[in-house]
SEVEXRO-479051 format. One record per atom (N, C-alpha, C, O, CB): x, y, z; residue in three letters. Coordinates in steps of 0.02 Angstrom, whole numbers, plus 32768, in hexadecimal, padded with zeros to 4 digits. Atoms other than C-alpha are relative to their C-alpha. Glycine has a CB too. Layout:
XYZala;...
END
This chain:
7FEC802D8047met;EB4EC7ED87E7met;7FB87FE47FDFmet;7F7F7FE37FF5met;80387FB38014met;803B80118015lys;EAEEC7A6876Alys;800A7FDD7FCFlys;80437FE27FB9lys;7FD9802E7FF4lys;7FE08020803Bile;EAE7C72E86D3ile;800480227FD3ile;7FCB803B7FCDile;7FE87FCE7FE9ile;800E7FE18042lys;EB07C7898630lys;80117FC87FC3lys;80017FC77F87lys;802F80487FF8lys;7FFF8047804Cleu;EB38C6E785C5leu;7FF67FC2800Dleu;801A7FA98038leu;80477FF07FD8leu;8003805A7FF9thr;EAFBC62985BBthr;80267FF47FBCthr;8035801A7F8Dthr;7FA27FD38001thr;7FE3801A803Fthr;EB49C5BB8545thr;7FCB7FAE7FE7thr;7FBF7F7F800Dthr;80617FEF8014thr;801680367FFCval;EAE6C53984E4val;80327FD97FCEval;802C7FFC7F9Cval;7FB880017FF4val;7FEE8022802Btyr;EB54C4C08477tyr;7FCD7FF27FC2tyr;7F927FE27FC8tyr;80157FCE8021tyr;8029801F8034val;EB20C49F83BCval;80297FD77FE1val;80637FCD7FF1val;7FDF802C7FCFval;7FC180298027asp;EB5DC42D8339asp;7FFB802C7FB7asp;801B80117F8Aasp;7FEF7F987FF3asp;7FEF7FE28036asp;EB45C4B682A6asp;7FE3804E8011asp;7FA68057800Aasp;7FE37FD97FBFasp;80027FBB8015gln;EB43C56E82B2gln;7FBB80227FE8gln;7F928041800Agln;802F80057FCBgln;80267FD7800Dglu;EAD7C5A9824Fglu;7FB67FDB7FF7glu;7F837FFC7FF0glu;801B80247FC9glu;804980367FFAlys;EA44C51B824Clys;7FEF80318038lys;7FC7805F8032lys;80077F99801Alys;80147FEA7FB6ala;EA43C5518306ala;7FE88051800Fala;7FB780608032ala;80457FF3802Eala;802E7FC57FFDleu;EA2AC60B82F6leu;7FC380167FB6leu;7FB1804B7F9Cleu;803B8040800Cleu;802B7FFB8029arg;E9B7C5E8827Aarg;7FB87FDB801Darg;7F7D7FE3800Farg;801E7FE77FC1arg;8041801D7FD2phe;E951C57E82F2phe;7FF780288049phe;7FC080268065phe;800F7FA88015phe;7FF37FC27FC7tyr;E97DC600838Atyr;7FC780407FEFtyr;7F9C805F800Etyr;805C80247FF8tyr;80387FB18022thr;E926C68F831Athr;7FB97FEF7FFBthr;7F877FFD801Bthr;8013801F7FA4thr;80408013802Aasp;E8ADC63D82A9asp;7FDF7FE98030asp;7FAF800F8039asp;80047FCC7FC5asp;8039803F7FEDval;E853C5B98316val;7FEE801D803Dval;7FB780338050val;801D7FA8800Bval;80237FDA7FC3leu;E86DC5F783B5leu;7FEA8051802Eleu;7FC98065805Eleu;801D7FE68022leu;802B7FAA8006gly;E858C6B983A7gly;804F80338014gly;805B806E8005gly;7FA58012805Agly;7FC07FCF7FE0phe;E911C6ED83FFphe;8029802E7FBCphe;802080217F80phe;80457FC0802Cphe;7FE97FCC8046val;E975C77A8388val;80457FE88008val;80527FC38038val;7FF580678004val;7FC780157FEFlys;EA2DC763836Dlys;801D8056800Flys;800F808D7FF7lys;80257FC97FC2lys;7FF47FAC7FEBlys;EA90C7F083D0lys;804D7FF17FDClys;805D80127FABlys;7FFE8021806Elys;7FBB7FF7802Dala;EB45C7C18393ala;80227FCD7FDCala;80167F927FE9ala;803380158026ala;7FF48031803Fasp;EB9DC76C8303asp;804B80117FEAasp;8057803E7FC1asp;7FC480107FB9asp;7FBF7FE6800Ephe;EC54C77882F9phe;80367FA87FE7phe;80267F6C7FEBphe;801E8034805Aphe;7FDB80378020ser;ECD0C6FB82B4ser;804480217FE7ser;804D80527FC4ser;7FD47FDF7FC1ser;7FB880008007gln;ED82C6F682AEgln;80337FB27FEAgln;80437F888013gln;8014801C8049gln;7FFE804C801Bgly;EDC7C65A823Dgly;7FD57FE17FFAgly;7FA57FEE7FD6gly;801E7FD8801Bgly;803380427FECala;ED6FC5C68270ala;7FDC80188025ala;7FA4800C800Fala;80187FC08020ala;80187FF57FBEtyr;ED30C60C830Ftyr;7FBB80347FEEtyr;7FBD806E7FD8tyr;804180238036tyr;80527FBF7FE7arg;EC77C66A8320arg;7FE280148025arg;7FAF7FF3802Farg;7FCA80007FF5arg;802F7FFA7FCBtrp;EC34C6C183A5trp;7FBB80237FF0trp;7FB280577FD0trp;802280248035trp;8031800A8023leu;EB8CC6AD8391leu;7FB580128033leu;7F957FDE803Eleu;800B7FB47FE4leu;803080227FDDthr;EAFAC6C983FEthr;7FB480427FFAthr;7FB980747FD7thr;80277FEC805Athr;80507FEA7FF2val;EA34C7198420val;7FEA7FEF8038val;7FFC7FC2805Dval;7FCD7FE57FD4val;80087FD87FBCthr;E9D9C76884A3thr;7FA87FF07FF0thr;7F827FDA7FC4thr;802780668005thr;806480018019ser;E91DC77084BAser;7FE980427FECser;800980738000ser;7FBF7FEC804Aser;800D7FBF8018pro;E8B7C7FD8461pro;7FEE802C802Epro;7FEE80698023pro;7FD480017FD4pro;80257FCD7FBDglu;E86EC83D850Fglu;803680208021glu;803680598038glu;7FD37FD48043glu;7FBF7FE97FDCasp;E912C84E8555asp;804780057FE0asp;807B7FEA7FF4asp;80097FD48034asp;7FC680138034pro;E98AC86784CDpro;806080258017pro;809480187FF8pro;7FDC802C7FA7pro;7FCD800E7FD5asn;EA18C8A38542asn;80077FD88039asn;80317FED8061asn;800E802C8012asn;800580207FD4gly;E9FBC82585B7gly;80297FC87FF3gly;805D7FD37FD5gly;7FC57FF8800Fgly;7FBC80397FFFthr;EA5AC77985BDthr;7FFD7FDF7FB5thr;7FCE7FE17F8Ethr;7FF57FB68046thr;80138016804Aglu;EA7AC7268520glu;802A7FC47FEEglu;80667FC27FFEglu;800E803C7FC8glu;7FF38047800Fleu;EA9CC67F84E7leu;801D7FEE7FBDleu;80047FEC7F85leu;7FC47FDD8005leu;7FBB80218033gln;EB46C63C848Egln;7FE07FD37FDFgln;7FCD7FA38001gln;80457FD88025gln;7FF980378027leu;EB1DC5D78407leu;803D7FEA7FE2leu;804E7FFE7FABleu;7FDA80067FD4leu;7FC1801B8004ala;EBC5C5728410ala;800A7FC97FCAala;7FD87FA97FB9ala;80117FE78041ala;800280278030leu;EC07C5088390leu;802F7FB98036leu;80627FBF8058leu;802680287FB1leu;7FEE80377FD2asn;EC1EC45083E8asn;80337FDE7FE3asn;802F7FA27FD4asn;7FCA7FD28010asn;7FD0803A8021asn;ECB0C41683A0asn;80407FDF8016asn;80757FD67FF8asn;801480167FC7asn;7FC580227FCBasn;ED14C3C38430asn;7FCA7FAF800Easn;7F8E7FAB801Dasn;801180438064asn;8025802B8005pro;ECF0C30A842Apro;7FEB7FE1804Cpro;7FBE7FBA8059pro;801F7FD77FD3pro;802580197FB7gly;ECDBC2EB84E0gly;7FBB803F8012gly;7F85802E802Bgly;804C8004804Fgly;80437FD28001asp;EC5DC38284E6asp;7FC37FD87FD8asp;7F8A7FD67FEEasp;8011804E7FD6asp;80228003802Clys;EC14C335844Flys;7FDB7FB08035lys;7FA07FA58041lys;802C80027FAAlys;801D80317FDFala;EBFBC29684B4ala;7FC0800B803Bala;7F8B7FED8045ala;80397FE5801Bala;802E80037FB9trp;EBB6C2E58560trp;7FC8801F7FCCtrp;7F92800E7FE5trp;801C80378058trp;804C7FE48008gln;EB27C34084F2gln;7FCA7FE07FE5gln;7F8F7FF07FE1gln;7FFD80347FDDgln;8034801E801Dgln;EAF8C2A88499gln;7FE47FD4803Bgln;7FA97FC3803Egln;80177FD97FBFgln;802980177FD1ala;EAE7C2528537ala;7FBC802E802Dala;7F8A80148046ala;80347FE9802Bala;80357FEF7FF3arg;EA80C2D78570arg;7FC780007FEFarg;7F947FFE8010arg;8005801C8006arg;803D7FF3802Ephe;EA18C2E784E1phe;7FC87FC07FF5phe;7F8C7FC47FE9phe;801F80127FB6phe;8022803B7FF2gln;E9EAC23084EFgln;7FF27FF48046gln;7FDA7FBD8052gln;80227FCB7FE5gln;802D80077FD3gln;E9B9C2438595gln;7FCF8024800Cgln;7FAC8014803Cgln;80167FFC8029gln;801A7FD08015ser;E95FC2CA856Bser;80018036803Cser;7FD1804B805Cser;7FC17FEB7FE4ser;7FE77FC87FC6gln;E9B3C34685E7gln;7FF080237FDEgln;7FE580117FA4gln;8044800D801Fgln;800A7FAB8022pro;E990C40685B7pro;804880128003pro;8069800B8036pro;7FCA80428035pro;7FCD7FE5800Fala;EA20C4498578ala;801D805F8010ala;805080808018ala;7FF87FEA7FBEala;80297FC77FD5ala;E9CCC4E885AEala;7FC0801C7FFFala;7F9F801A7FCCala;801980327FFCala;80577FEB7FEDmet;E921C53285F4met;7FEB804D7FECmet;800180808006met;7FEF7FFB805Fmet;800F7FB07FF6phe;E8C3C5CA85ABphe;7FC08010801Cphe;7F947FE68016phe;800180267FBFphe;804D7FF87FE2phe;E82BC6178601phe;7FE8802B7FD1phe;8002804E7FA6phe;7FF5801F804Ephe;80397FD9802Bthr;E78DC65A85C1thr;7FB480108024thr;7F947FEA8049thr;7FF07FCE7FBBthr;804F80097FD4asp;E6E0C6A385FCasp;7FD37FDB7FE9asp;7FA77FD08013asp;7FD7803A8008asp;8017802A8010asp;E692C6328590asp;800D7FCB7FD6asp;80117FD07F99asp;7FE280127FFAasp;7FD88032801Aleu;E6CEC596856Fleu;7FBE7FE07FAFleu;7FD17FCF7F77leu;80157FBB8051leu;802C8020803Cglu;E62AC55784F4glu;8002801F7FE6glu;80037FF97FB5glu;7FC67FED7FFCglu;7FF37FCE802Dthr;E63CC5EF848Bthr;803780097FD5thr;803580147F99thr;7FFD802E801Bthr;7FAB80308023asp;E6FEC5C38466asp;80107FEA7FF0asp;80427FF07FCBasp;80287FE78001asp;7FF6803D801Etyr;E6E1C5208452tyr;7FD980127FBFtyr;7FFB7FFE7F90tyr;7FE57FBF802Ctyr;802580038029thr;E674C54183DCthr;800680257FB9thr;7FEC80197F82thr;7FD4800B801Ethr;7FD77FC18020arg;E6CFC5D7838Carg;80397FB97FD1arg;80357F9D7F9Aarg;803780498053arg;7FC580298013met;E771C5638385met;7FEA7FC87FC2met;80047FC37F8Bmet;801D7FD78048met;800C803B803Clys;E717C4C88326lys;8001801B7FD5lys;802A800F7FA8lys;7FC87FD77FF9lys;80027FF6805Bala;E6DBC527829Dala;802F80187FD1ala;802A801D7F94ala;7FD0802C7FEBala;7FB67FE98011arg;E799C56B8296arg;802E7FB57FD6arg;80547FAD7FA7arg;802C801B8059arg;7FD080378006gly;E7DCC4C58292gly;80197FC28025gly;80367F8E8014gly;802B80197FFBgly;7FDD80237FBEala;E7FAC484833Fala;7FDA7FC27FFBala;7FA07FBA7FE9ala;7FF780298050ala;7FF780297FF1glu;E81BC3E08365glu;7FE67FE0803Bglu;80127FB68047glu;802B80047FF9glu;7FFC80107FD5phe;E7CDC3A98404phe;7FFC7FBA800Aphe;7FE07F8D7FEBphe;7FE2801F8017phe;7FFF80547FEAthr;E802C3138471thr;7FD1800B8041thr;7FD97FE48070thr;805C7FD68017thr;802D80007FCBmet;E77AC34E84EDmet;7FE98036800Emet;800480618031met;80157FE98032met;80217FE77FF5pro;E6FCC3A284E4pro;7FF2803A803Fpro;801D8032806Apro;7FEA7FDA7FF6pro;80127FE77FD1pro;E6ADC42B8563pro;7FF37FCB8031pro;7FE87F948017pro;7FD280277FF1pro;7FF8802F7FDAlys;E6A5C3CA85F3lys;7FFC80238059lys;802B8044806Elys;80467FDC7FE5lys;800E7FF17FC1asp;E65DC3F186AEasp;80437FF6802Basp;80607FCB800Basp;7FC57FD68016asp;7FD280227FCFval;E6F5C3D78742val;800180368046val;7FEB80708044val;80537FF47FDAval;80047FE27FB9thr;E701C41B87EDthr;8001804B7FEDthr;8024805D7FBEthr;80417FE98036thr;7FF97FAE8009ala;E6EBC4DC87EFala;80067FFB7FCDala;800B802E7FEFala;8033802D801Cala;7FE47FE08041ser;E714C4EF8736ser;7FDF7FD07FB6ser;7FC57F997FC2ser;80637FFB8006ser;800A801B804Alys;E6EBC4B6866Dlys;80297FEC7FE8lys;805680147FF4lys;7FED80237FD3lys;7FC28008802Aile;E765C472860Dile;7FF87FDB7FB9ile;7FC57FBB7FADile;80327FD88029ile;7FFB80178040ala;E792C43B855Aala;80597FF77FF6ala;8085801A8011ala;7FD8803A7FCAala;7FDB80028006met;E81AC3EE8516met;80197FF57F92met;7FFA7FD77F66met;80057FD5803Cmet;7FF47FE78044leu;E86AC4178462leu;80557FD97FF9leu;807E7FCE8026leu;7FFA80657FFBleu;7FD18014802Easn;E8F3C3CF83EBasn;8020804B7FEAasn;7FFA80717FCDasn;7FDC7FD17FC1asn;7FFD7FC3802Casp;E952C46A83B3asp;80287FF37FD0asp;804680227FB6asp;8015803C801Dasp;7FCB80278040thr;E9B8C3FD8331thr;803380107FF2thr;804C80077FBBthr;7FF07FFF7FC3thr;7FA77FEE8002cys;EA63C443835Ccys;801B7FB48027cys;80557FA3801Ccys;801C805D803Ecys;7FF1801E7FCFgly;EA63C3AC83E2gly;80117FFB803Fgly;80397FE18066gly;80137FF37FF5gly;801E80017FB5asn;EA07C3E08463asn;7FC07FF98016asn;7F9080057FF2asn;800B8033801Dasn;80607FFD7FE4val;E962C3CA84CDval;7FFA8051801Dval;802E806A8033val;7FE57FB88059val;7FEB7FC27FDCile;E933C481850File;7FB57FF98017ile;7F8F7FE47FEBile;8021804E7FD3ile;803E7FF57FEEgln;E889C4958581gln;7FF780388008gln;801A805D802Agln;7FED7FE4802Dgln;802B7FC47FE2ile;E81AC51B8582ile;7FD37FF4802Eile;7FA77FC9802Cile;7FDC80207FD3ile;803C800F7FBAthr;E7C4C53E8639thr;7FE480417FF9thr;7FF780757FDEthr;80207FF1805Ethr;80287FCF7FF6gln;E73FC59A8665gln;7FEE7FF58055gln;7FE17FC08070gln;7FC27FFD7FC9gln;7FF2800C7FA5leu;E73DC5BF8731leu;7FB080018005leu;7F8E802D7FEBleu;80368050803Bleu;805B7FF27FD3met;E680C5AD877Bmet;7FF4800C8050met;800A7FEF8081met;7FCC7FB47FF9met;7FFF7FED7FADarg;E64BC6008815arg;7FE67FC28030arg;7FBF7F958023arg;7FC980468010arg;7FFF80447FDCtrp;E64BC5898892trp;7FB1800B802Ctrp;7FAC8032805Btrp;80527FF5803Btrp;80397FF77FFEgln;E58FC57688A8gln;7FF57FB2804Cgln;7FF37F76803Fgln;7FDD7FFC7FA4gln;7FFB80377FC8gly;E586C50C896Agly;7FDD802A8041gly;7FD8800F8078gly;805C7FE58010gly;
END
C-alpha cells in the first residue's frame, strides 16, 4: 500500500494553483471541472507520477474554522521535503513567498514555514544526517 494523494484545503483554487506552481515549483497534474466542482492536483516535477496534492476548495464552514485555528497556531497543513532548504528558501522568497519562519535548525533537521496565501501554513523540511 502507498499514499497516492493527499489534500490541502484552500480558499481560492486559482490563487492556490499559481502559488503552488509559480512559487513552490510544483506542476499541475489534473484539472477537471463539473459544474461548480473542480478537481485540481499538483505534483513534484521530480516525480510526476508520484504523490499528488489536491488543492480542494474549502467551502465548508466547519472546515474553515478548523483551518483558521490551525493557521493562527502556526500548525502546518502540509510538509514538503527538500535536499537543500537554503537554496529553495532563496528561490521561493525571490518568487514572493511570505515566510513566517526562516530556515531554522531543529533536532535532526532544518525547517522553514511559509504562508501559502490560501489559508495555510506550509512547512519545508531538510533532513540532516545525525552527527553524534
